[in-house]
C-alpha positions in Angstrom: 1.5 -17.2 33.5 3.0 -20.0 31.5 6.0 -19.5 29.3 5.5 -22.3 26.8 3.0 -23.0 24.1 1.6 -26.3 22.8 2.1 -27.2 19.2 -1.6 -26.6 18.6 -1.4 -23.1 20.1 1.6 -22.3 17.9 -0.2 -23.5 14.9 -3.3 -21.4 15.8 -1.1 -18.4 16.3 0.6 -19.0 12.9 -2.8 -19.2 11.2 -3.9 -16.0 12.8 -0.7 -14.3 11.8 -1.1 -15.5 8.2 -4.7 -14.2 8.2 -3.7 -10.8 9.5 -0.9 -10.6 7.0 -3.4 -11.4 4.2 -5.7 -8.6 5.5 -2.8 -6.2 5.5 -1.9 -7.2 1.9 -5.6 -6.7 0.8 -5.7 -3.3 2.5 -2.5 -2.2 0.8 -3.7 -3.4 -2.6 -7.0 -1.5 -2.2 -5.0 1.7 -1.5 -3.0 1.2 -4.6 -6.1 0.4 -6.7 -7.9 3.6 -5.7 -5.4 6.3 -4.7 -6.8 9.3 -3.0 -6.7 12.8 -4.6 -4.1 13.8 -2.1 -1.8 10.9 -3.0 -2.2 11.7 -6.7 -1.4 15.4 -6.1 1.6 14.5 -4.0 3.0 12.2 -6.6 2.4 14.8 -9.3 4.1 17.5 -7.3 7.2 15.3 -6.6 7.3 14.2 -10.3 7.2 17.9 -11.4 9.8 18.8 -8.9 12.2 16.1 -10.0 11.6 16.5 -13.7 14.0 18.6 -15.7 11.9 18.4 -18.8 8.2 17.7 -19.5 7.2 14.1 -19.2 4.4 12.2 -20.9 3.9 10.4 -17.5 3.3 13.7 -15.8 1.0 14.9 -18.6 -1.0 11.6 -18.2 -1.3 12.0 -14.4 -2.5 15.6 -14.9 -5.0 14.4 -17.4 -6.3 11.7 -15.1 -6.4 14.1 -12.2 -8.6 16.6 -14.1 
């Protein structure tokens, strides 16, 4: 097994790494664009737990969740 790479191999690996990084970014953005009901419920539960007083943000999330 060789321990060195040619310049072309390194460039190909960099392209593949950039492509995978782009796919990860797209996947993460899709999760943010369409959060699951569980994610919304969890965010709402934490927001309520951390709130001392009612919040318009919490009311808005509850409205969207229903």
